[in-house]
N, C-alpha and C positions, 0 to 999 in steps of 0.2 A: 516853308518846311514845317510839320507841324513841332511844336514843343512841349515840355513843362505849362502846364497852366498854375495861374498864379490865381488865387481864390479870392473874394471875398467879404464871406463871411464874419457877419457880426451875431454870435449866439446868445441866445436870450436865457433868462436863468433858466433851472432846469424846470419848474413848477409853471413856467407860465410866465410869473408876476416876480418882486421885485426882491432877492433873496432878504429871506430872515436876518437880523442882527447877528456877526458869529464872527468867532473868529476863523472860521474854515468856509465862510461862503467865497464862492468864486468872482475874480474880480469881472465883472459884467460893464463898466461904467462907457456909455458913448458919448464921442467929442460933440459940438456944437460950435455951427459957425456965428459971427458976428450976427445973421441976421432971424439965429434961431432953427434952423435946417440942419438936421444932423449930418456932419463931415461925412463923406464917404471914408467905408474903412481900405486902410494900404493896402495894395496886393500883397500878397502870402502865397509864398511857395510851401508847397509839401514837399518835407526832408527824409519821413518815415510814416509807415501804418502800421497803426495796431493789430499785428493779426493773432491771431489763437492757436492757428494751426498752421501747419506747412501744406505746400502745394501738392501733393501726395501722402495716402496710406502710408508709404514706405518709411514717413519721416515723424519723430516722434517730436507729441505737441508739446512734450515739455522744453522744447525746444523754444519755443513761444510764448508761453502762459503755465506757472504751476499752479497745480490745485495745490494749497497747501493746508488746509483744512476742510473738510465736509466733500459736497459734490457741484460738479459745476459741468456742463455742456461746451465748449470746445469749436468753434466751426472759425472757416478762417476770416470772417469780419464782424462775427458776432459770438459776444459769451451769455451766457445763461449761468447763474448759480442760486444755487437752492438755499432757502434757509442755513446758518450758523455754517457759512461757506468763506472761505480768505484764499483765492488767487490773485496773485503777481507775477509782475513782467518781467521782474530782471532778470534774464535769459538770455542766451546769445542772440534772439532774434529780438526779442520785448523788449529792449534797455539803448535809449539814445547815448551814444557815447560821449557825451559831451564833452571828455581833456580834448579829442580828438578837434572839436570842434571851437575850441576856445583855441587852442593850437596855432591850428591852420586855417582856419577861415575868418572872416570880420561880423559874426555873426552874436549879439550879446544877449537876444534874449529869444526864448521858446515858446511856444503855446501847445497845447494839445487839446483839441475839444473832441467832442465825445455824443452819442443822443446815447440816452439814460431812459428806460423805466424800471418804475417797483421803490423799493430802500432799500438802502445801505448806504454805504460810506467807498469814497472813490478819495483816495491817497496819493498825488505826484510827491515822489522822493528820491531822493540824490545820497548817493554815499562819494567819501572822499578816495584820499590814495589810497588807502591802509583800508578799505571795505567796512568805515563805519557809517553809517545811515541817516538822513534824516531825511524830517518832512520839509517838504517846498512849500505847496499848497494843498487844498482839499477841502474835499464837497461832499454834505451831507443831505442826500435825496431820501425825499416823507414820499410815500405814496405818488411819486408822477407818471406821467403818462408819455413818455415819449420828447423827453426835453431837450434841452440841451447843455453841455458843461463847458467852460473852461477854465481852464489852469494853465498858471504861466508860472517859468522859473525864468533867470537870468544866468547865462552862461559866465560867471563872473567868478568862483574859485573851484575853477578845474585844471588848471595849471598843470600839475604833476599825473594826474589821473582824477577816475571817478566819472559817473554817469546819470543819467535817470530812466526812474521806469515809473510805471503804475502799480498802484494795490488795491482790490476791490474787496470788501468784505459786507458781509449780509450777517441778521440777529435773528429775526423774526421770522422775517419777508424774504421774498424773492428780490432777484434785481435782473436786468438783461441789459447787457452796454453794448453797442456797436457803433461802426462808421468810428476808431477810432481816428486821428488825423494830426502829427505833429507837424507845426508852419513856421517856416519864422518870413520876417521879412524879406522880401523878393528882391532882388536884385534892379539896378535898370533896367538891364536886356538877360532875357536870356539863350545861353548861348546855346545854338541846333548841337544835335548830336547824332552822329551814326551808329550804326551797332553792323561789328563785322566779324562773320561765323566762316572760319575758315575747316575744310573736310574735306574726307579722302576715304569712300568705300563704307563709311556709318552712317548709310542716307537712313535707314530707321531713326536714329540715334536722333540723327540732324534736324528728321521731321518732327520729333516729340521734340526736340528745341524749342523749333517754332511754334507747333502747337502752344505749348508753355508761355508763349510772348503774348500772340493774337488771343489766346483763352483770358487772358487780363488787359484788357483795356486802357485801367490807370495807368496800369504800368509801361504799355508798351506806348499810349501819350507820354512819356515821357524820353521821346527820342522820335527819331524824323525817318531816315533811309536804314533800312535793313539788309545789308552785302551780304547773299550764301557765296561764296568762291569755293567751287564746287571742283577739285584737283583728279577724283578717282574714275575707275571703269567702271563702278555700279552706282553713277548718276541719279540725284535724287529724283529727276525727272522723267523718271524709267516707273514709280510708283505713281499708284489711282490718287496717290492721299494727299503729293504734291500740288496737284493742279487745284482741289481743294481750297488747299491752304494759300495758294497764290490769289486767287480767287478773291479770298478774305482779306487779307494785306492790301490787296488792292496795286497800284504803282508805285507802294512804298516796298515792296521788295524789289530787288535788283540780282535777277542770278545771275552769276559770270559761272564760263566756264574755262579750265585752263589746263595743258598738261603740268606733271607733279611739278612742284618745286616746295614739296615739304610745307608746315606750319610756317616758317618763314615767307617764304612767298607767296602764302596762303591768305595769310594776318595782311601782310604788304601790298598785296594787291587792293585789299579793300582800302585799307588805308589811301594807296594812290591815288583811287579813283573817290574819295570823301574828303581830299584833301588837295583837291585839282581847283579849287576855287581863287579867288583873287587871294592875294596875300596879307589882306588887310581884315582879310574875315577870320573872327573869335569862333573855332570851332571844335569840339570834342570827338573823338572817336573810341565805340567800347570793344574790344576782342571779347571773343566768346566763343570758348570752345564746341565741338560739334555735337559731344557727347555726356556731355555735363545731365545732368538732373537738377534744371532751371527751378530757383528762385525767383522769379520776373520782377520781385520788391527791389532785387539788386539794381535793377532799373533807374527807379526814383530813387536808390540811395547815394550812389557813383554819382549821379548827374547831378543832384543838388548838391551835394556836396563840391564839386568840381565847381557850380556856378555860383559860390562862397568862398574859393578860397583867394588868400591875399596876391598869388602870382599862379602862374600858369604850372600844374600840379597832376605829375600822375597817380590817380585812385584806383587804389587796388582793393577786386574781391577778396577773399578769404575762401582758403577750400577746406572743405570738410572731404571727412570720407564718406566714398558712394557705399561700399561694402557695409561701413560700421556708421553709420550717419550720425552719431551724436559724439564725435571724432572729430577734433580740430587737426587741421594739419597740422600747421605753424601758424602763427600770429603776427610774427615779423622775421626775415631772412635775412643773410650775408652770405658771399661768398668767400672763397681764398682759390684765387684763378690759379696760384702758383703751385700750390698744390691739388689742383683741380677738384672742390671740392664742393659743393652749390650743397642750399639748405640748410646751414646752419641757422640754430636758433642767435638770433642778438640777448644781449645779457633781460634777462626777467622776460622773457616771449613764449607763450605758452608753444607747447610741442607735443603732437601727440595725444592734445589735452582732452579728457575725457567733460565734455562740457555736462551731464547731466549729474554728475559730479560735485563731491564738496573738496576744499581742501585743509592743509593740516587744522585749521582753525573753526572748520566745519560749517563754512562760511562758503558761497556758492563760485563754483569756479567761471571764473567772467576778467576779462582783460581789464580790469580798474585801473593798475599804472600802465599809464600811455610810454610804449616801445615804439622808436623809430627804424622803421624797415629799410634794408639799401635799395630792393627792386622788389619786383613783384610780378609774379609767372601769371602768365597770358592764358589761363583757364576761361576769367575774367580781368578784363583790368582798362580805362579808361586812360587816354593819351591827347592833351590837347595839341591841336595841329602847334599851334605856334612853337612848342618844342621840337615838332618834327622839322620847321623850319629855319630852327637854329641848331638841329645838332645831326641832320637828316636823318633818312630811311633805316629802318632795321639791315644787318648783314645780311646778305645770301647767304645763312648756315645750313638752310636744310632745315633742320629743325635742333633742340638742344642749345641752349645756354643762350638764343637770340633776343628770348624776353631777358637773362641776365644783362649782358652785353648790354641793351640799351640803355635797362637803367642805368647803368652805372656811367653810362657816357650820357645821359640826362644829368647826372646826380657830378658829373664832370664838369658840365654849363652851367651850373648853379636850381637846379632844379630838383625838385623833391620825390621823393615817392612817399606816398601814404597807405597802410596798409589799413582796410576800414573794417573793424570787426562791425559783426553784425549786417556786412551784406558780403555774402558766400554763395557761396553754389557745391554742388556735390558733387566730386571727381573722381575716379578712380583711383582705389588706393595706392598710392606710390611700394610701400612696404610688398605689398601683393602682386609686386613686378619683378622677374627675374634680371637681371644687370647679363647678362650671359648672352645679350642679343644682339643685332645686327646693330643696331641704334647705339648699342655703346662707343663704335666707332666714330659720333659724332659727336657726343660726350665728352670724348678725350680729344677729338681734333681740336673741337671749337673752344674747349679749356683754354687750351694751348693760345688759340689766336686769340682769346679776353687778354689772357695773360699779355700777350704781347702789348695791346692796347692800354691796359688801363692797370700794369705793373713796373717794377723797373724788371721785369725777365731774369732773376737770376735762373742761372744755366743750373748753377749748386745746389737750390733748392727743388726745382722741379726737374732735373734730371736723379734724384734721390727720389723724387716719389713716383717717377715711371718705373724707375729699378724695384724700388719696394712690389707695387702694383703686378710689374711682368716676374720675380720672385714669387709672390702669393698663386697668379695663375698656372706658371709651369708650374711648382708643386705641386696646386692641387688638382690639377691632370687636367685643366679646364687649356686645352694646345688651341682652338678655337679662338679666346679672349683671348690668348698671347699673341694670336697673331692680330685680329682687331687691333692690339693694342697698337701691334709696329706696324701695321698700315697707316693708324693715325697720327704718329707719328711721323712716317713718311711722308704722307701729303702735307702736313705744315711744313715739313721743310723742301717743298715743291712753292711754297711761297703763294701771294694772293692769287695766282694763275687757277689754284684748282678751284677757285668760285666762280672763273670765267660764266661756267654754263648755271648760276646757282646750286651746286653741288649735286643736280639729278644723276647724275654718272658715278661719281662717289657711290651714292645710295645704291645704286646696279652690282657695283662691283665689289660691294664689301660683301651684301649677300653672298655673291657669285663664290668668294673667298674662304666665308666660312663653312658652304657647303659640302668642302674638303676635309669636315671633320665633323663626326657623326657626335659628338656628344653636345653638340647644342641645337640637336633634336629634342622636341617634349614629348615622349614615347606614352601611351597608357598604360599603368603597371600591372593592368592585369590579361595586359600579352606578350608579357615577360614569360619565354620557358623554366625560369631557375624553378630548383625546389625549394618548399617555402622556409627551409632550414637556411638555406643561403643567403634568403629576404629578412633576416631578424633584424629587426632595429639595431644599430650600432648609438651609443651615443656619445657625446665630444668629453671630451676632459676639460678642463677651465684654462685659461691660456697660458699660455707657457709666460714666466717670468724672464726668460733673458730667450728673446724670437728668434736674435740672429744666430745662436747656438743651435735653436732647433729646428731653423730651417739649414742649416747643414748639417746635421743630424740627416735631417729626412732625404737630401739632396744625396748625402754618401748611401741611404738603406735603397733607395731609389734607382741608382746604380750600379748595387750591387746586386740585385735581384731581391733583397729583404723587405719582407712586410708583415705585420701584425696578426693583418686580416687578409686573407685573400678575396673577398665578398661581405658583401653587407648591405642592407638600406641605411640610408643618414638620411635623417629629418633635415629639411630646409634650412629650421635654424642653427641647427647641426655642422653643419659644411662648413665650417672653417677649414684652411689651408693644413693649418698642423692636425687637423683628422683626416679629411678626405685622403692625404699623403702618407696613412699608415695601410692604405687599402690596395692590392691588384689591380680591383675591379670595384667601385663604389656605387651605388644606386643611387643616386641622390635627389631628393625632395623638389621638382621646379618650385621655385618660389608662388607662383599662381596655388599651387597644388592640384593640378589638375591633369598632374602624369610626373614624367620623373627620366633625369638626362644619365645616361650609363656614362663615364664616365671610367676609363679604362689605361693602366699604365703603358705607356710607349714613349721606351728610352731612345729610339732612332729618331723621335718629334721631339723630345726635350731635347737633346743634345743640335739638331738644326736649327731650333726655335733660339735657343742659347747663343751659339755661336754666334746665327743673323739679329739676336738682340744688344751683344755687345758689341758691337761693328754699331749698327744705329745710334746708340745714346754716344759713342763718341762721337758720332758725325754730329749728332744733336749738339752737345757742348762745342762742339768748334762752329757752328753754321748755325744757331740758334737765334745768337743776339740780332745778327744779320739777318736776318731772316725776321726778326722781330720787327727791325726796320723797314722794311720792306713792307710791312703789314700797315705799319703807321702811316708810311707815305702813301700809303696806295685809299688808306681809309676815307678822304673825302668822294674820290671819284666811284668806289665800289659801294655806294649809301648815298650815291647823288638817284635823284628822280631820274635822272638820264639815264642810268645805269638799269633802273627798274626797268623803264620802257625798253629797254635791249632786251632784256630778258623775258618782258612778256611779248614780244613779236607788236609793241606799240610804235616803236619807231622805223617801219614801215609802211611805205603807202598800203592799204588794203586792195587787195585783186580784185 
């Protein structure tokens, strides 16, 4: 099985001769054996490449290297500096986040090697917890022709925070730098790693992801088999490009077709296949979404980090926003299952951070102070096989909360998760996805299941949260979303049997239920027949100071047929329940801003859903604790390899 390559380079000085005596000369001493011959260099593992631009022109180069002064040409693996220039890599992708290496791995020293031509200065920089920089090592290049440079740093003063990066400066001459490699001592054995991509009717996106992998052979060599689990009706193999890519991958590509079991079923199928070997084998599996803009470098960074952790660790890649590629979604997160909340930043984490901006001290926006995450999303995430064997496979939740529940289950068994800065992919912005969609059912139902498995399951806290959400949906004339919530609670109360088919039937049923509610459909704005005066924008007032009293007033107005506005256009950012509830008919911009949702007051539906909701919440309070116990008791069976084999139809003899 192909795996990361361990190099044995021993670079010479930059000019081919012994370096001049200087406090900034690189350390290039060789070791000799007793007979006088040089000892073979210890094998080293590349943990990060020095890249100066991204995998696509859609990605800002400043995420990799920043031209602070002068003029420089930034290519993927090469940097050209004009005279009088200064370029630094204290950037999201450019720095080595040393604090994570010191906290979670056995690494105590890191080397950076590069090829240099021309004249200039190369400095290896470090920061502390508070972003104060220091020079660790340096080299002065003087009329060098394709020389090799090695700089070294100890990983010994980064427990609370800090990182490493390079700075390049020129004065009166040009300088070219290329082939930058950060390496550490290789482990005794390099763990084999598989990649799993789950896809559903995103054939072209998935092929783009595969192409990005195979176009970067060095990154691809960090992993072995690549499993593509295709669950869609528009399969990859229907595209001519698939055959070409399959040929380039060779037998490394494992293409699997199966019925749609959601992201949980797709990812777990690859995990199922990749962990089928003997229980003593230590291996890792990287989950990768199909629709990301892939930075192939993530394969090197996740696998090399996992190869040095002190014990099995989930190593997560971070998510950058695809529509706004310089923004980091979140650097470390947690959930509150009883309040059905996810994506909450842990203290000190970056959230929706503009990575090309400066902080309040006019310093770069980087995660210098280390923060510990509680789980990592599966847009890109490495899971060791030992963890699967210890805690079981993911729950068949279809999607939503499957990654969160698995992370908390691993945590409960003593396996941490690290959200590794600098290891990132671009994924569709969550803020541009409307919550009033069919998948909200899974967000609610699966949140309840996760609360049952990982909290004390306070029905008082959960029922209050459900009542709060339900009241907002009803008052905001989101009747379909209110019905979605009720269906999620009803199905949770049915107990573990709702997962018997991997939730495939639930996915079909919730779409059928929501089809009866017209406001759940996004419509083009230019197809609305309204007089333009009926579609003037009406902005929201500030949030009410007494939310409960405001809700009662809005309810009274709706039940008595009063309204402050007959109709109007409400921007997505203003579509709060306390504002939309003042309309008879609100034309609300969808969060994706591709169209609008028409919310129309309907007193009959409001009464029907409210009566049903009150009865259901009473039932939840009475039956919820018992159902939670059922889920806890059933979890070992639900997460077993045998259960997933049944769901995949692999427990039956082939016909």
